[in-house]
C-alpha positions as CSV (number, residue, x, y, z in Angstrom):
1,X,-31.0,-16.3,11.2
2,X,-27.6,-15.8,12.4
3,X,-26.8,-13.7,9.5
4,X,-30.1,-11.8,9.3
5,X,-29.5,-10.5,12.9
6,X,-26.0,-9.4,11.7
7,X,-27.9,-7.2,8.9
8,X,-30.6,-5.9,11.4
9,X,-28.1,-5.2,14.4
10,X,-25.7,-3.4,11.9
11,X,-28.1,-1.8,9.5
12,X,-26.1,-2.6,6.6
13,X,-26.8,0.5,4.3
14,X,-26.7,0.1,0.4
15,X,-27.9,3.5,-1.4
16,X,-27.0,4.4,-4.9
17,X,-24.3,2.0,-4.7
18,X,-22.4,3.9,-2.2
19,X,-21.1,1.1,0.7
20,X,-21.4,2.3,4.1
21,X,-20.3,0.5,7.2
22,X,-21.4,0.9,10.8
23,X,-19.3,3.5,12.7
24,X,-18.5,0.6,15.3
25,X,-14.5,0.0,15.2
26,X,-13.6,-3.4,16.1
27,X,-16.8,-5.0,15.4
28,X,-17.6,-7.7,13.3
29,X,-20.4,-6.9,10.8
30,X,-21.3,-8.2,7.1
31,X,-19.1,-6.4,4.4
32,X,-21.3,-4.2,2.7
33,X,-22.2,-5.7,-0.4
34,X,-25.6,-6.9,-1.8
35,X,-25.0,-10.8,-1.3
36,X,-27.5,-13.8,-0.7
37,X,-25.5,-14.9,2.5
38,X,-26.1,-18.6,2.0
39,X,-25.9,-20.4,5.6
40,X,-24.2,-23.0,3.5
41,X,-21.3,-21.2,2.2
42,X,-18.3,-20.7,4.1
43,X,-17.5,-17.3,6.0
44,X,-14.8,-15.2,5.2
45,X,-13.5,-12.5,7.6
46,X,-11.5,-9.7,5.7
47,X,-9.2,-7.6,7.7
48,X,-8.1,-4.3,6.0
49,X,-4.9,-3.0,6.0
50,X,-3.1,0.1,7.9
51,X,-5.9,2.7,7.4
52,X,-8.5,0.3,8.8
53,X,-10.8,0.6,5.7
54,X,-12.1,-2.5,4.5
55,X,-14.1,-1.0,1.6
56,X,-11.1,0.8,0.1
57,X,-8.9,-2.3,0.5
58,X,-11.1,-4.7,-0.8
59,X,-13.3,-2.8,-3.0
60,X,-12.4,-5.0,-6.2
61,X,-11.4,-8.5,-4.3
62,X,-14.8,-8.6,-2.5
63,X,-17.2,-8.7,-5.4
64,X,-15.0,-11.6,-6.9
65,X,-15.3,-13.5,-3.7
66,X,-19.2,-13.1,-2.5
67,X,-20.4,-15.8,-4.6
68,X,-18.4,-18.4,-2.8
69,X,-18.2,-17.0,0.5
70,X,-20.5,-14.6,3.2
71,X,-18.0,-11.7,3.8
72,X,-17.5,-10.3,7.1
73,X,-15.2,-7.4,8.3
74,X,-14.5,-4.9,11.0
75,X,-12.8,-1.5,10.6
76,X,-10.5,0.2,13.3
77,X,-8.8,3.3,13.8
78,X,-5.3,3.4,12.5
79,X,-4.3,6.0,15.0
80,X,-5.5,4.0,18.3
81,X,-3.0,3.6,20.9
82,X,-4.6,0.7,22.8
83,X,-3.4,-2.8,23.1
84,X,-3.6,-4.5,19.9
85,X,-3.5,-8.1,21.6
86,X,-6.6,-7.2,23.6
87,X,-8.5,-5.8,20.7
88,X,-7.8,-9.0,19.2
89,X,-9.1,-11.1,21.8
90,X,-12.3,-9.0,21.6
91,X,-12.7,-9.5,18.2
92,X,-12.0,-13.6,18.5
93,X,-15.1,-13.6,21.3
94,X,-17.4,-12.1,18.5
95,X,-16.0,-14.9,16.1
96,X,-16.8,-18.1,18.3
97,X,-20.2,-18.7,16.8
98,X,-18.8,-19.1,13.3
99,X,-17.9,-22.8,12.5
100,X,-17.0,-22.4,9.0
101,X,-14.6,-19.3,9.3
102,X,-11.6,-18.4,7.5
103,X,-9.6,-15.4,7.3
104,X,-7.9,-12.8,4.5
105,X,-5.9,-9.9,5.8
106,X,-3.9,-7.4,3.7
107,X,-0.7,-5.8,4.9
108,X,-1.2,-4.9,8.6
109,X,-4.6,-6.7,8.5
110,X,-2.6,-10.1,8.3
111,X,-1.1,-9.1,11.9
112,X,-4.7,-8.6,13.5
113,X,-5.8,-11.9,11.8
114,X,-2.6,-13.7,13.3
115,X,-3.6,-12.7,17.0
116,X,-7.4,-13.5,16.1
117,X,-6.6,-17.1,15.5
118,X,-4.1,-17.1,18.4
119,X,-6.8,-16.1,20.5
120,X,-9.7,-18.6,19.2
121,X,-7.0,-21.2,19.6
122,X,-8.9,-24.7,19.1
123,X,-11.9,-22.9,17.8
124,X,-10.6,-21.7,14.5
125,X,-10.7,-24.4,12.2
126,X,-10.3,-22.6,8.9
127,X,-7.4,-21.3,6.7
128,X,-5.3,-18.0,6.9
129,X,-4.3,-16.1,3.8
130,X,-1.8,-13.1,4.0
131,X,-1.7,-10.5,1.3
132,X,1.6,-9.1,1.0
133,X,2.6,-9.6,4.5
134,X,4.5,-11.9,6.6
135,X,2.2,-11.3,9.6
136,X,3.4,-10.1,12.2
137,X,7.2,-9.3,12.3
138,X,9.3,-10.8,14.9
139,X,10.9,-7.6,16.3
140,X,11.2,-5.6,19.2
141,X,8.7,-2.6,19.0
142,X,11.6,-0.1,18.7
143,X,12.8,-1.8,15.7
144,X,9.8,-1.4,13.7
145,X,10.4,1.5,12.2
146,X,14.0,0.6,10.8
147,X,12.7,-2.9,9.4
148,X,9.5,-1.3,7.7
149,X,11.9,1.3,6.1
150,X,14.1,-1.0,4.7
151,X,11.5,-2.1,2.2
152,X,10.5,1.8,1.6
153,X,12.7,4.0,-0.3
154,X,12.4,7.7,-1.8
155,X,10.7,8.8,-4.7
156,X,13.2,10.7,-7.5
157,X,10.6,11.3,-9.8
158,X,6.8,11.6,-9.7
159,X,5.3,11.4,-13.1
160,X,1.5,11.9,-13.9
161,X,-0.4,12.7,-17.0
162,X,-1.6,16.1,-17.4
163,X,-5.5,15.5,-17.2
164,X,-4.6,14.2,-13.7
165,X,-2.3,16.9,-13.1
166,X,-5.1,19.6,-13.8
167,X,-7.9,17.8,-11.9
168,X,-5.5,17.3,-8.8
169,X,-4.4,20.9,-8.7
170,X,-8.2,21.8,-8.1
171,X,-9.0,19.1,-5.7
172,X,-6.5,16.5,-4.5
173,X,-7.4,12.9,-5.8
174,X,-5.8,9.6,-6.0
175,X,-4.4,8.9,-9.3
176,X,-5.4,5.4,-11.2
177,X,-2.4,3.1,-12.0
178,X,-2.6,4.6,-15.9
179,X,-2.4,8.3,-14.7
180,X,1.1,8.0,-12.4
181,X,4.5,6.3,-12.3
182,X,7.2,6.8,-10.0
183,X,10.9,6.3,-10.1
184,X,12.6,5.2,-6.7
185,X,15.9,5.1,-5.2
186,X,17.0,1.6,-4.1
187,X,19.2,0.6,-1.1
188,X,22.6,-0.6,-2.6
189,X,22.9,-4.5,-2.4
190,X,25.2,-4.4,0.4
191,X,23.1,-1.9,2.5
192,X,19.8,-3.9,1.9
193,X,21.3,-7.2,3.4
194,X,21.7,-5.5,6.6
195,X,19.6,-6.1,9.7
196,X,17.5,-3.8,10.8
197,X,18.7,-4.4,14.6
198,X,22.3,-3.5,13.6
199,X,21.6,-1.0,11.1
200,X,19.1,1.7,11.7
201,X,17.7,2.4,8.1
202,X,15.7,5.4,9.4
203,X,19.3,6.9,9.5
204,X,20.1,5.7,5.8
205,X,22.4,8.7,4.0
206,X,22.2,9.6,0.1
207,X,25.4,7.0,-0.1
208,X,23.4,4.3,1.0
209,X,21.1,4.5,-2.1
210,X,21.4,4.1,-5.8
211,X,19.3,5.5,-8.5
212,X,18.9,4.0,-12.1
213,X,18.6,7.1,-14.5
214,X,18.4,4.9,-17.4
215,X,15.3,3.4,-16.5
216,X,13.4,6.9,-16.4
217,X,15.2,8.2,-19.7
218,X,13.9,4.8,-21.4
219,X,10.4,5.5,-20.1
220,X,10.8,9.1,-21.3
221,X,11.7,8.1,-24.7
222,X,8.5,6.2,-25.1
223,X,6.1,9.2,-24.1
224,X,4.5,11.7,-26.8
225,X,5.4,14.6,-24.3
226,X,7.1,14.9,-21.3
227,X,7.1,18.1,-19.5
228,X,10.0,18.1,-16.5
229,X,10.0,20.5,-13.6
230,X,13.2,19.2,-11.8
231,X,15.7,21.1,-9.9
232,X,17.7,17.9,-9.2
233,X,17.7,16.1,-5.8
234,X,18.8,17.7,-2.7
235,X,19.1,21.2,-4.0
236,X,18.7,23.8,-1.4
237,X,15.7,26.1,-1.6
238,X,12.6,25.9,-3.8
239,X,14.5,26.2,-7.2
240,X,14.1,28.0,-10.6
241,X,11.8,25.1,-11.5
242,X,9.8,24.5,-8.7
243,X,6.0,23.9,-9.7
244,X,5.1,27.2,-8.2
245,X,7.6,28.9,-10.5
246,X,6.4,27.1,-13.4
247,X,9.3,27.2,-15.8
248,X,9.8,24.0,-17.2
249,X,13.2,22.8,-16.9
250,X,13.1,20.5,-20.1
251,X,10.5,19.5,-22.6
252,X,10.8,16.1,-24.3
253,X,8.8,15.1,-27.4
254,X,9.2,11.7,-28.4
255,X,12.6,11.2,-26.5
256,X,14.1,14.6,-28.2
257,X,14.6,17.4,-26.2
258,X,12.7,20.8,-27.2
259,X,13.9,24.4,-27.3
260,X,13.2,26.2,-23.9
261,X,9.6,27.7,-23.6
262,X,9.9,30.4,-20.9
263,X,6.7,31.2,-19.0
264,X,5.7,34.7,-19.7
265,X,3.2,35.1,-16.6
266,X,0.7,32.5,-17.2
267,X,-0.9,30.5,-14.4
268,X,1.0,26.9,-14.2
269,X,-2.3,25.3,-16.1
270,X,-2.4,27.6,-18.9
271,X,1.7,27.6,-19.2
272,X,1.3,23.8,-19.7
273,X,-1.5,23.9,-22.0
274,X,0.6,26.4,-24.3
275,X,3.6,24.1,-24.4
276,X,1.1,21.2,-25.5
277,X,-0.3,23.5,-28.1
278,X,3.1,24.9,-29.7
279,X,4.6,20.8,-29.5
280,X,1.2,19.9,-31.8
281,X,-0.2,17.2,-29.1
282,X,-3.7,16.6,-29.6
283,X,-4.5,14.0,-27.0
284,X,-3.6,15.5,-23.5
285,X,-3.4,12.0,-22.0
286,X,-0.4,11.8,-23.7
287,X,1.2,14.3,-21.9
288,X,3.2,13.5,-18.7
289,X,4.4,15.9,-15.8
290,X,7.2,15.0,-14.0
291,X,8.3,16.9,-10.9
292,X,10.8,16.1,-7.9
293,X,9.1,17.9,-5.4
294,X,5.4,18.5,-4.1
295,X,4.1,22.1,-4.7
296,X,3.7,22.2,-0.9
297,X,3.0,25.6,1.2
298,X,6.5,24.8,3.3
299,X,8.3,24.5,-0.2
300,X,10.1,21.5,1.6
301,X,8.3,18.5,0.9
302,X,11.0,17.3,-1.8
303,X,10.5,13.7,-3.3
304,X,13.8,12.8,-3.1
305,X,15.1,14.8,0.4
306,X,16.8,12.9,2.9
307,X,15.5,15.0,5.5
308,X,11.9,16.3,4.3
309,X,9.6,15.1,1.8
310,X,7.9,11.5,1.5
311,X,10.7,9.7,3.6
312,X,10.3,11.8,6.5
313,X,6.8,11.7,6.3
314,X,7.0,7.8,6.6
315,X,9.2,7.7,9.4
316,X,7.1,9.9,11.1
317,X,4.0,7.9,10.3
318,X,5.6,4.4,11.2
319,X,7.0,6.1,14.4
320,X,3.3,6.9,15.5
321,X,2.3,3.4,14.7
322,X,5.1,1.6,16.7
323,X,4.4,3.9,19.8
324,X,0.7,2.9,19.3
325,X,-1.4,-0.2,18.7
326,X,1.0,-1.6,16.0
327,X,4.1,-2.0,18.3
328,X,1.8,-3.8,20.7
329,X,1.3,-6.4,17.6
330,X,4.7,-7.2,17.1
331,X,6.1,-10.8,18.3
332,X,8.8,-11.4,20.7
333,X,11.8,-11.7,18.7
334,X,13.6,-13.8,21.7
335,X,10.3,-16.3,21.8
336,X,8.5,-16.1,18.5
337,X,5.0,-17.1,18.9
338,X,3.6,-19.2,16.0
339,X,0.2,-20.2,15.0
340,X,-0.6,-24.1,15.7
341,X,0.7,-26.2,12.7
342,X,-2.9,-27.6,12.1
343,X,-3.8,-24.3,10.7
344,X,-2.9,-23.7,6.9
345,X,-1.4,-20.4,6.1
346,X,-0.6,-19.0,2.9
347,X,1.3,-15.6,2.0
348,X,0.5,-13.8,-1.2
349,X,3.4,-11.3,-2.1
350,X,3.4,-8.5,-4.4
351,X,6.1,-9.3,-7.4
352,X,7.0,-5.5,-7.9
353,X,9.2,-3.8,-5.1
354,X,10.9,-0.9,-4.8
355,X,14.4,-3.3,-5.0
356,X,12.9,-4.6,-8.4
357,X,10.9,-8.0,-8.9
358,X,10.7,-10.5,-6.3
359,X,10.9,-14.1,-6.7
360,X,9.3,-16.4,-4.7
361,X,12.8,-17.7,-3.4
362,X,13.4,-14.2,-2.5
363,X,10.3,-13.7,-0.6
364,X,10.9,-16.7,1.0
365,X,14.2,-15.5,2.3
366,X,13.0,-11.9,3.1
367,X,10.0,-13.5,5.2
368,X,11.8,-16.0,7.0
369,X,11.3,-16.1,10.5
370,X,8.2,-14.2,10.2
371,X,6.0,-17.0,8.8
372,X,2.7,-17.5,11.0
373,X,4.0,-20.9,11.4
374,X,6.4,-23.4,9.9
375,X,3.8,-24.9,7.4
376,X,3.2,-21.9,5.8
377,X,3.2,-21.7,2.2
378,X,3.8,-18.7,-0.3
379,X,3.1,-17.3,-3.5
380,X,3.9,-14.5,-5.7
381,X,1.7,-12.1,-8.1
382,X,3.8,-10.6,-10.4
383,X,3.7,-7.1,-11.8
384,X,1.8,-5.7,-8.9
385,X,3.0,-3.5,-6.0
386,X,1.8,-3.3,-2.4
387,X,-0.2,-0.5,-3.0
388,X,-2.2,-1.9,-5.9
389,X,-2.1,-5.4,-5.4
390,X,-5.9,-5.5,-3.8
391,X,-6.9,-3.7,-7.2
392,X,-4.5,-4.8,-10.2
393,X,-4.2,-8.2,-8.6
394,X,-7.7,-9.0,-7.2
395,X,-8.6,-11.7,-10.0
396,X,-5.4,-13.5,-9.0
397,X,-6.0,-13.2,-5.5
398,X,-9.6,-14.5,-6.0
399,X,-8.6,-17.4,-7.9
400,X,-5.9,-18.4,-5.2
401,X,-8.1,-17.7,-2.1
402,X,-10.9,-19.8,-3.5
403,X,-8.5,-22.6,-4.4
404,X,-6.9,-22.5,-1.3
405,X,-9.7,-22.5,1.1
406,X,-12.8,-24.3,-0.7
């Protein structure tokens, strides 16, 4: 009856396969997926990451778990400024009737999971799994941005297939993993080793970064046609080859640089199509567009600009989080709270980071001091990144979750 009442209460709707959640935030409800909701199955709470959208984060994982678990979730407003720990206490009150409950959190969702379990105390008998976060950081709120920026670096080149580029120019959309690749700067090893409490990563300078140009050039050689619109990083102004100008800086066919093909007044899409035709390429999916800037109205959104672009955007976003609910969810660095050792905890880390391949040994060292408790175990899924682990790592995550909980 408990699951039936939940469905009646929150009026879960499944129309034309469109998943819809109740609009109430911080309210436990069934995850919107067709399921038998067998009362004999254990319950798994799916907590979303920073966007607060469980449908987006668990779109690929939930279908692989529904046969084993009754799935429940909640959504939240990522910009809320309320006290996060108080919100977790209210969630915990709603969960006290669940006798066979485990929790799976992604990214910031692991932080919510930590404080929910902390509030449940002895009422929580299940297990806790953290997807690509150690949950939560043991840092002062004013160090949150610096700590997060340590693991986020600037993009140098953004590379997308021409069909996606054309589609995105009409209506902004998200690319699949096969439609985009980004080449990023990395912090120099001596910089990355620094403690965010001693070195402010938001104030990093160009001299603190490295970029492996040979990785990009190797990738470029592997593609049938690459059309670059690159002014090179940190050049002032919009530049001759800025996307809105649409004069390709270079065209590469199977790694060989082609003669310059100037734009004679065509629109950007027409110009690229003319290059494709002149190059004899039949399949547009084999054509890649490379930019070092967004074609944004303010002409400042460089991918690789210290003061503008995605780096500045990330810092501003993280600062808004630190000033809001996220800041209230960090653990006290001078007296680090931990979950009871009776709670079995597992961290699943993405094996590909801005700094390269992540091993279990490196992950344990990076997360040292931020484990939920002293008995926490850790595993790494190779080849996936933070932003795509819930999609491209879904099958591995489902196997790990089933093995760890059931």
